Jmol script that loads the backbone (N, CA, C; Angstrom):
load data "model"
ATOM      1  N   MET A   1    -124.068 -60.617  50.492  1.00  0.00           N
ATOM      2  CA  MET A   1    -122.878 -60.129  51.163  1.00  0.00           C
ATOM      3  C   MET A   1    -122.742 -60.765  52.543  1.00  0.00           C
ATOM      4  N   THR A   2    -123.863 -60.891  53.273  1.00  0.00           N
ATOM      5  CA  THR A   2    -123.822 -61.473  54.613  1.00  0.00           C
ATOM      6  C   THR A   2    -123.345 -62.915  54.553  1.00  0.00           C
ATOM      7  N   GLU A   3    -123.847 -63.680  53.559  1.00  0.00           N
ATOM      8  CA  GLU A   3    -123.415 -65.062  53.403  1.00  0.00           C
ATOM      9  C   GLU A   3    -121.919 -65.152  53.199  1.00  0.00           C
ATOM     10  N   LEU A   4    -121.407 -64.259  52.383  1.00  0.00           N
ATOM     11  CA  LEU A   4    -119.977 -64.235  52.111  1.00  0.00           C
ATOM     12  C   LEU A   4    -119.186 -64.000  53.392  1.00  0.00           C
ATOM     13  N   LEU A   5    -119.623 -63.061  54.204  1.00  0.00           N
ATOM     14  CA  LEU A   5    -118.907 -62.760  55.453  1.00  0.00           C
ATOM     15  C   LEU A   5    -119.022 -63.893  56.458  1.00  0.00           C
ATOM     16  N   LEU A   6    -120.135 -64.623  56.441  1.00  0.00           N
ATOM     17  CA  LEU A   6    -120.295 -65.750  57.356  1.00  0.00           C
ATOM     18  C   LEU A   6    -119.338 -66.889  57.014  1.00  0.00           C
ATOM     19  N   LYS A   7    -118.863 -66.946  55.774  1.00  0.00           N
ATOM     20  CA  LYS A   7    -117.926 -67.985  55.338  1.00  0.00           C
ATOM     21  C   LYS A   7    -116.468 -67.558  55.510  1.00  0.00           C
ATOM     22  N   GLU A   8    -116.258 -66.417  56.134  1.00  0.00           N
ATOM     23  CA  GLU A   8    -114.910 -65.881  56.321  1.00  0.00           C
ATOM     24  C   GLU A   8    -114.041 -66.864  57.093  1.00  0.00           C
ATOM     25  N   LYS A   9    -112.797 -66.972  56.692  1.00  0.00           N
ATOM     26  CA  LYS A   9    -111.821 -67.815  57.381  1.00  0.00           C
ATOM     27  C   LYS A   9    -110.672 -66.934  57.849  1.00  0.00           C
ATOM     28  N   PHE A  10    -109.950 -67.406  58.841  1.00  0.00           N
ATOM     29  CA  PHE A  10    -108.850 -66.630  59.410  1.00  0.00           C
ATOM     30  C   PHE A  10    -107.531 -67.365  59.224  1.00  0.00           C
ATOM     31  N   LEU A  11    -106.484 -66.608  58.948  1.00  0.00           N
ATOM     32  CA  LEU A  11    -105.136 -67.139  58.838  1.00  0.00           C
ATOM     33  C   LEU A  11    -104.211 -66.170  59.575  1.00  0.00           C
ATOM     34  N   PRO A  12    -103.648 -66.608  60.689  1.00  0.00           N
ATOM     35  CA  PRO A  12    -102.744 -65.718  61.431  1.00  0.00           C
ATOM     36  C   PRO A  12    -101.557 -65.299  60.577  1.00  0.00           C
ATOM     37  N   LEU A  13    -101.149 -64.056  60.717  1.00  0.00           N
ATOM     38  CA  LEU A  13     -99.994 -63.551  59.968  1.00  0.00           C
ATOM     39  C   LEU A  13     -98.741 -64.370  60.250  1.00  0.00           C
ATOM     40  N   SER A  14     -98.664 -64.935  61.439  1.00  0.00           N
ATOM     41  CA  SER A  14     -97.483 -65.728  61.786  1.00  0.00           C
ATOM     42  C   SER A  14     -97.339 -66.971  60.912  1.00  0.00           C
ATOM     43  N   HIS A  15     -98.423 -67.361  60.223  1.00  0.00           N
ATOM     44  CA  HIS A  15     -98.369 -68.525  59.337  1.00  0.00           C
ATOM     45  C   HIS A  15     -97.898 -68.162  57.928  1.00  0.00           C
ATOM     46  N   LEU A  16     -97.680 -66.882  57.667  1.00  0.00           N
ATOM     47  CA  LEU A  16     -97.224 -66.440  56.358  1.00  0.00           C
ATOM     48  C   LEU A  16     -95.728 -66.150  56.396  1.00  0.00           C
ATOM     49  N   PRO A  17     -95.018 -66.421  55.315  1.00  0.00           N
ATOM     50  CA  PRO A  17     -93.597 -66.073  55.271  1.00  0.00           C
ATOM     51  C   PRO A  17     -93.408 -64.551  55.352  1.00  0.00           C
ATOM     52  N   ALA A  18     -92.288 -64.135  55.881  1.00  0.00           N
ATOM     53  CA  ALA A  18     -92.009 -62.700  56.037  1.00  0.00           C
ATOM     54  C   ALA A  18     -92.080 -61.970  54.704  1.00  0.00           C
ATOM     55  N   SER A  19     -91.654 -62.610  53.619  1.00  0.00           N
ATOM     56  CA  SER A  19     -91.668 -61.951  52.317  1.00  0.00           C
ATOM     57  C   SER A  19     -93.092 -61.616  51.877  1.00  0.00           C
ATOM     58  N   VAL A  20     -94.057 -62.426  52.265  1.00  0.00           N
ATOM     59  CA  VAL A  20     -95.465 -62.167  51.925  1.00  0.00           C
ATOM     60  C   VAL A  20     -96.017 -61.068  52.823  1.00  0.00           C
ATOM     61  N   ARG A  21     -95.708 -61.115  54.094  1.00  0.00           N
ATOM     62  CA  ARG A  21     -96.221 -60.117  55.042  1.00  0.00           C
ATOM     63  C   ARG A  21     -95.836 -58.702  54.655  1.00  0.00           C
ATOM     64  N   GLU A  22     -94.658 -58.528  54.051  1.00  0.00           N
ATOM     65  CA  GLU A  22     -94.201 -57.193  53.638  1.00  0.00           C
ATOM     66  C   GLU A  22     -95.090 -56.613  52.543  1.00  0.00           C
ATOM     67  N   LYS A  23     -95.733 -57.468  51.757  1.00  0.00           N
ATOM     68  CA  LYS A  23     -96.546 -57.015  50.625  1.00  0.00           C
ATOM     69  C   LYS A  23     -98.006 -56.810  50.998  1.00  0.00           C
ATOM     70  N   LEU A  24     -98.378 -57.080  52.243  1.00  0.00           N
ATOM     71  CA  LEU A  24     -99.771 -56.979  52.663  1.00  0.00           C
ATOM     72  C   LEU A  24    -100.138 -55.547  53.025  1.00  0.00           C
ATOM     73  N   ALA A  25    -100.235 -54.697  52.026  1.00  0.00           N
ATOM     74  CA  ALA A  25    -100.631 -53.307  52.228  1.00  0.00           C
ATOM     75  C   ALA A  25    -101.551 -52.923  51.086  1.00  0.00           C
ATOM     76  N   GLY A  26    -102.579 -52.145  51.394  1.00  0.00           N
ATOM     77  CA  GLY A  26    -103.528 -51.736  50.361  1.00  0.00           C
ATOM     78  C   GLY A  26    -104.401 -52.899  49.942  1.00  0.00           C
ATOM     79  N   VAL A  27    -104.477 -53.117  48.645  1.00  0.00           N
ATOM     80  CA  VAL A  27    -105.252 -54.230  48.094  1.00  0.00           C
ATOM     81  C   VAL A  27    -104.277 -55.153  47.376  1.00  0.00           C
ATOM     82  N   LEU A  28    -104.281 -56.408  47.762  1.00  0.00           N
ATOM     83  CA  LEU A  28    -103.400 -57.395  47.175  1.00  0.00           C
ATOM     84  C   LEU A  28    -104.255 -58.508  46.581  1.00  0.00           C
ATOM     85  N   ARG A  29    -104.138 -58.711  45.283  1.00  0.00           N
ATOM     86  CA  ARG A  29    -104.871 -59.782  44.610  1.00  0.00           C
ATOM     87  C   ARG A  29    -103.931 -60.966  44.472  1.00  0.00           C
ATOM     88  N   ILE A  30    -104.368 -62.115  44.941  1.00  0.00           N
ATOM     89  CA  ILE A  30    -103.561 -63.322  44.885  1.00  0.00           C
ATOM     90  C   ILE A  30    -104.011 -64.110  43.656  1.00  0.00           C
ATOM     91  N   VAL A  31    -103.063 -64.416  42.773  1.00  0.00           N
ATOM     92  CA  VAL A  31    -103.389 -65.125  41.536  1.00  0.00           C
ATOM     93  C   VAL A  31    -102.639 -66.452  41.473  1.00  0.00           C
ATOM     94  N   ASP A  32    -103.210 -67.382  40.700  1.00  0.00           N
ATOM     95  CA  ASP A  32    -102.525 -68.655  40.496  1.00  0.00           C
ATOM     96  C   ASP A  32    -101.571 -68.534  39.320  1.00  0.00           C
ATOM     97  N   GLU A  33    -100.956 -69.641  38.942  1.00  0.00           N
ATOM     98  CA  GLU A  33     -99.954 -69.593  37.876  1.00  0.00           C
ATOM     99  C   GLU A  33    -100.524 -69.209  36.513  1.00  0.00           C
ATOM    100  N   ARG A  34    -101.846 -69.357  36.324  1.00  0.00           N
ATOM    101  CA  ARG A  34    -102.483 -68.948  35.065  1.00  0.00           C
ATOM    102  C   ARG A  34    -102.931 -67.489  35.098  1.00  0.00           C
ATOM    103  N   GLY A  35    -102.832 -66.848  36.250  1.00  0.00           N
ATOM    104  CA  GLY A  35    -103.254 -65.467  36.375  1.00  0.00           C
ATOM    105  C   GLY A  35    -104.688 -65.305  36.839  1.00  0.00           C
ATOM    106  N   ASP A  36    -105.354 -66.425  37.157  1.00  0.00           N
ATOM    107  CA  ASP A  36    -106.723 -66.363  37.663  1.00  0.00           C
ATOM    108  C   ASP A  36    -106.705 -65.937  39.129  1.00  0.00           C
ATOM    109  N   THR A  37    -107.654 -65.103  39.500  1.00  0.00           N
ATOM    110  CA  THR A  37    -107.714 -64.625  40.879  1.00  0.00           C
ATOM    111  C   THR A  37    -108.058 -65.771  41.820  1.00  0.00           C
ATOM    112  N   PHE A  38    -107.250 -65.928  42.828  1.00  0.00           N
ATOM    113  CA  PHE A  38    -107.435 -66.952  43.847  1.00  0.00           C
ATOM    114  C   PHE A  38    -107.995 -66.335  45.120  1.00  0.00           C
ATOM    115  N   GLY A  39    -107.579 -65.105  45.403  1.00  0.00           N
ATOM    116  CA  GLY A  39    -108.023 -64.438  46.611  1.00  0.00           C
ATOM    117  C   GLY A  39    -107.703 -62.959  46.568  1.00  0.00           C
ATOM    118  N   LEU A  40    -108.216 -62.240  47.542  1.00  0.00           N
ATOM    119  CA  LEU A  40    -108.029 -60.801  47.610  1.00  0.00           C
ATOM    120  C   LEU A  40    -107.754 -60.427  49.057  1.00  0.00           C
ATOM    121  N   PHE A  41    -106.736 -59.624  49.258  1.00  0.00           N
ATOM    122  CA  PHE A  41    -106.393 -59.150  50.597  1.00  0.00           C
ATOM    123  C   PHE A  41    -106.613 -57.650  50.655  1.00  0.00           C
ATOM    124  N   LEU A  42    -107.311 -57.192  51.688  1.00  0.00           N
ATOM    125  CA  LEU A  42    -107.541 -55.763  51.908  1.00  0.00           C
ATOM    126  C   LEU A  42    -106.984 -55.401  53.280  1.00  0.00           C
ATOM    127  N   ASP A  43    -106.127 -54.385  53.343  1.00  0.00           N
ATOM    128  CA  ASP A  43    -105.641 -53.954  54.656  1.00  0.00           C
ATOM    129  C   ASP A  43    -106.722 -53.111  55.340  1.00  0.00           C
ATOM    130  N   ARG A  44    -106.456 -52.671  56.546  1.00  0.00           N
ATOM    131  CA  ARG A  44    -107.468 -51.923  57.318  1.00  0.00           C
ATOM    132  C   ARG A  44    -107.967 -50.682  56.604  1.00  0.00           C
ATOM    133  N   ALA A  45    -107.054 -49.926  56.018  1.00  0.00           N
ATOM    134  CA  ALA A  45    -107.450 -48.689  55.340  1.00  0.00           C
ATOM    135  C   ALA A  45    -108.364 -48.998  54.157  1.00  0.00           C
ATOM    136  N   ALA A  46    -108.052 -50.056  53.413  1.00  0.00           N
ATOM    137  CA  ALA A  46    -108.887 -50.425  52.267  1.00  0.00           C
ATOM    138  C   ALA A  46    -110.265 -50.879  52.726  1.00  0.00           C
ATOM    139  N   VAL A  47    -110.321 -51.641  53.803  1.00  0.00           N
ATOM    140  CA  VAL A  47    -111.611 -52.093  54.337  1.00  0.00           C
ATOM    141  C   VAL A  47    -112.423 -50.897  54.823  1.00  0.00           C
ATOM    142  N   GLU A  48    -111.777 -49.954  55.480  1.00  0.00           N
ATOM    143  CA  GLU A  48    -112.474 -48.756  55.964  1.00  0.00           C
ATOM    144  C   GLU A  48    -113.024 -47.932  54.796  1.00  0.00           C
ATOM    145  N   ASP A  49    -112.226 -47.780  53.743  1.00  0.00           N
ATOM    146  CA  ASP A  49    -112.706 -47.063  52.553  1.00  0.00           C
ATOM    147  C   ASP A  49    -113.904 -47.768  51.932  1.00  0.00           C
ATOM    148  N   LEU A  50    -113.842 -49.084  51.877  1.00  0.00           N
ATOM    149  CA  LEU A  50    -114.944 -49.863  51.317  1.00  0.00           C
ATOM    150  C   LEU A  50    -116.196 -49.720  52.179  1.00  0.00           C
ATOM    151  N   ARG A  51    -116.017 -49.795  53.500  1.00  0.00           N
ATOM    152  CA  ARG A  51    -117.145 -49.655  54.422  1.00  0.00           C
ATOM    153  C   ARG A  51    -117.789 -48.281  54.292  1.00  0.00           C
ATOM    154  N   GLU A  52    -116.958 -47.240  54.212  1.00  0.00           N
ATOM    155  CA  GLU A  52    -117.488 -45.894  54.053  1.00  0.00           C
ATOM    156  C   GLU A  52    -118.236 -45.749  52.730  1.00  0.00           C
ATOM    157  N   GLY A  53    -117.721 -46.375  51.698  1.00  0.00           N
ATOM    158  CA  GLY A  53    -118.403 -46.340  50.408  1.00  0.00           C
ATOM    159  C   GLY A  53    -119.787 -46.965  50.482  1.00  0.00           C
ATOM    160  N   PHE A  54    -119.895 -48.098  51.183  1.00  0.00           N
ATOM    161  CA  PHE A  54    -121.205 -48.728  51.373  1.00  0.00           C
ATOM    162  C   PHE A  54    -122.129 -47.825  52.183  1.00  0.00           C
ATOM    163  N   GLU A  55    -121.570 -47.228  53.241  1.00  0.00           N
ATOM    164  CA  GLU A  55    -122.371 -46.362  54.105  1.00  0.00           C
ATOM    165  C   GLU A  55    -122.894 -45.154  53.332  1.00  0.00           C
ATOM    166  N   TYR A  56    -122.023 -44.538  52.534  1.00  0.00           N
ATOM    167  CA  TYR A  56    -122.412 -43.348  51.781  1.00  0.00           C
ATOM    168  C   TYR A  56    -123.378 -43.666  50.653  1.00  0.00           C
ATOM    169  N   SER A  57    -123.425 -44.918  50.226  1.00  0.00           N
ATOM    170  CA  SER A  57    -124.366 -45.290  49.170  1.00  0.00           C
ATOM    171  C   SER A  57    -125.730 -45.676  49.745  1.00  0.00           C
ATOM    172  N   SER A  58    -125.844 -45.685  51.055  1.00  0.00           N
ATOM    173  CA  SER A  58    -127.088 -46.064  51.712  1.00  0.00           C
ATOM    174  C   SER A  58    -128.150 -44.972  51.578  1.00  0.00           C
ATOM    175  N   PRO A  59    -129.374 -45.337  51.187  1.00  0.00           N
ATOM    176  CA  PRO A  59    -130.452 -44.345  51.116  1.00  0.00           C
ATOM    177  C   PRO A  59    -130.711 -43.678  52.473  1.00  0.00           C
ATOM    178  N   ALA A  60    -130.546 -44.426  53.567  1.00  0.00           N
ATOM    179  CA  ALA A  60    -130.765 -43.854  54.898  1.00  0.00           C
ATOM    180  C   ALA A  60    -129.786 -42.719  55.176  1.00  0.00           C
ATOM    181  N   PHE A  61    -128.535 -42.892  54.751  1.00  0.00           N
ATOM    182  CA  PHE A  61    -127.534 -41.851  54.943  1.00  0.00           C
ATOM    183  C   PHE A  61    -127.946 -40.580  54.213  1.00  0.00           C
ATOM    184  N   TRP A  62    -128.372 -40.701  52.953  1.00  0.00           N
ATOM    185  CA  TRP A  62    -128.743 -39.525  52.170  1.00  0.00           C
ATOM    186  C   TRP A  62    -130.045 -38.900  52.656  1.00  0.00           C
ATOM    187  N   GLU A  63    -130.955 -39.708  53.199  1.00  0.00           N
ATOM    188  CA  GLU A  63    -132.171 -39.144  53.795  1.00  0.00           C
ATOM    189  C   GLU A  63    -131.820 -38.276  54.998  1.00  0.00           C
ATOM    190  N   GLU A  64    -130.856 -38.747  55.789  1.00  0.00           N
ATOM    191  CA  GLU A  64    -130.412 -37.967  56.949  1.00  0.00           C
ATOM    192  C   GLU A  64    -129.757 -36.664  56.497  1.00  0.00           C
ATOM    193  N   ILE A  65    -128.945 -36.723  55.447  1.00  0.00           N
ATOM    194  CA  ILE A  65    -128.296 -35.524  54.910  1.00  0.00           C
ATOM    195  C   ILE A  65    -129.342 -34.532  54.416  1.00  0.00           C
ATOM    196  N   GLU A  66    -130.322 -35.017  53.644  1.00  0.00           N
ATOM    197  CA  GLU A  66    -131.369 -34.137  53.110  1.00  0.00           C
ATOM    198  C   GLU A  66    -132.192 -33.515  54.231  1.00  0.00           C
ATOM    199  N   ALA A  67    -132.514 -34.276  55.265  1.00  0.00           N
ATOM    200  CA  ALA A  67    -133.275 -33.741  56.393  1.00  0.00           C
ATOM    201  C   ALA A  67    -132.472 -32.655  57.109  1.00  0.00           C
ATOM    202  N   SER A  68    -131.174 -32.884  57.254  1.00  0.00           N
ATOM    203  CA  SER A  68    -130.314 -31.892  57.897  1.00  0.00           C
ATOM    204  C   SER A  68    -130.252 -30.609  57.070  1.00  0.00           C
ATOM    205  N   ARG A  69    -130.108 -30.767  55.758  1.00  0.00           N
ATOM    206  CA  ARG A  69    -130.058 -29.598  54.881  1.00  0.00           C
ATOM    207  C   ARG A  69    -131.383 -28.835  54.897  1.00  0.00           C
ATOM    208  N   ALA A  70    -132.499 -29.565  54.948  1.00  0.00           N
ATOM    209  CA  ALA A  70    -133.818 -28.930  54.945  1.00  0.00           C
ATOM    210  C   ALA A  70    -134.066 -28.146  56.227  1.00  0.00           C
ATOM    211  N   SER A  71    -133.443 -28.572  57.333  1.00  0.00           N
ATOM    212  CA  SER A  71    -133.655 -27.882  58.600  1.00  0.00           C
ATOM    213  C   SER A  71    -133.011 -26.498  58.600  1.00  0.00           C
ATOM    214  N   GLY A  72    -132.016 -26.303  57.753  1.00  0.00           N
ATOM    215  CA  GLY A  72    -131.389 -24.997  57.627  1.00  0.00           C
ATOM    216  C   GLY A  72    -130.219 -24.772  58.561  1.00  0.00           C
ATOM    217  N   THR A  73    -130.306 -25.236  59.773  1.00  0.00           N
ATOM    218  CA  THR A  73    -129.208 -25.045  60.715  1.00  0.00           C
ATOM    219  C   THR A  73    -128.998 -26.313  61.537  1.00  0.00           C
ATOM    220  N   VAL A  74    -127.782 -26.470  61.993  1.00  0.00           N
ATOM    221  CA  VAL A  74    -127.440 -27.585  62.870  1.00  0.00           C
ATOM    222  C   VAL A  74    -126.685 -26.996  64.054  1.00  0.00           C
ATOM    223  N   ALA A  75    -127.113 -27.336  65.238  1.00  0.00           N
ATOM    224  CA  ALA A  75    -126.475 -26.813  66.443  1.00  0.00           C
ATOM    225  C   ALA A  75    -125.066 -27.376  66.588  1.00  0.00           C
ATOM    226  N   ALA A  76    -124.172 -26.548  67.092  1.00  0.00           N
ATOM    227  CA  ALA A  76    -122.798 -26.985  67.311  1.00  0.00           C
ATOM    228  C   ALA A  76    -122.754 -28.175  68.254  1.00  0.00           C
ATOM    229  N   SER A  77    -123.646 -28.210  69.236  1.00  0.00           N
ATOM    230  CA  SER A  77    -123.673 -29.335  70.176  1.00  0.00           C
ATOM    231  C   SER A  77    -124.027 -30.643  69.473  1.00  0.00           C
ATOM    232  N   ASP A  78    -124.888 -30.576  68.434  1.00  0.00           N
ATOM    233  CA  ASP A  78    -125.228 -31.773  67.655  1.00  0.00           C
ATOM    234  C   ASP A  78    -124.007 -32.281  66.894  1.00  0.00           C
ATOM    235  N   ILE A  79    -123.246 -31.362  66.321  1.00  0.00           N
ATOM    236  CA  ILE A  79    -122.057 -31.735  65.581  1.00  0.00           C
ATOM    237  C   ILE A  79    -121.019 -32.340  66.521  1.00  0.00           C
ATOM    238  N   GLU A  80    -120.818 -31.696  67.679  1.00  0.00           N
ATOM    239  CA  GLU A  80    -119.863 -32.228  68.647  1.00  0.00           C
ATOM    240  C   GLU A  80    -120.277 -33.603  69.125  1.00  0.00           C
ATOM    241  N   SER A  81    -121.563 -33.799  69.332  1.00  0.00           N
ATOM    242  CA  SER A  81    -122.063 -35.104  69.771  1.00  0.00           C
ATOM    243  C   SER A  81    -121.828 -36.159  68.710  1.00  0.00           C
ATOM    244  N   ARG A  82    -122.114 -35.850  67.459  1.00  0.00           N
ATOM    245  CA  ARG A  82    -121.912 -36.811  66.364  1.00  0.00           C
ATOM    246  C   ARG A  82    -120.443 -37.170  66.193  1.00  0.00           C
ATOM    247  N   LEU A  83    -119.561 -36.220  66.449  1.00  0.00           N
ATOM    248  CA  LEU A  83    -118.134 -36.466  66.325  1.00  0.00           C
ATOM    249  C   LEU A  83    -117.531 -37.099  67.582  1.00  0.00           C
ATOM    250  N   GLY A  84    -118.371 -37.259  68.618  1.00  0.00           N
ATOM    251  CA  GLY A  84    -117.899 -37.859  69.859  1.00  0.00           C
ATOM    252  C   GLY A  84    -117.037 -36.942  70.675  1.00  0.00           C
ATOM    253  N   LEU A  85    -117.213 -35.627  70.531  1.00  0.00           N
ATOM    254  CA  LEU A  85    -116.387 -34.660  71.241  1.00  0.00           C
ATOM    255  C   LEU A  85    -116.990 -34.244  72.579  1.00  0.00           C
ATOM    256  N   THR A  86    -118.192 -34.682  72.867  1.00  0.00           N
ATOM    257  CA  THR A  86    -118.817 -34.336  74.147  1.00  0.00           C
ATOM    258  C   THR A  86    -119.058 -35.538  74.988  1.00  0.00           C
TER     259      THR A  86
END
end "model"
wireframe off; spacefill off
backbone 0.3
color backbone group
């Protein structure tokens, strides 16, 4: 996955026709004339959902959840701190 991200390229939206920019929402699969996938576009919400999915599938995340559940209680100040409210 890291290798894939290191090969990332950028294309400014200003280089795309307006008709294409209107369709750039959610997940957009770009195909060639034969229907073969050429590329994939993910908007911010789709990338965030994907990132959260990776995070939630992490063993470290579930170990933290299990440790929290085993403790029995969580202080309100801990929750506020984790949410960035303090």
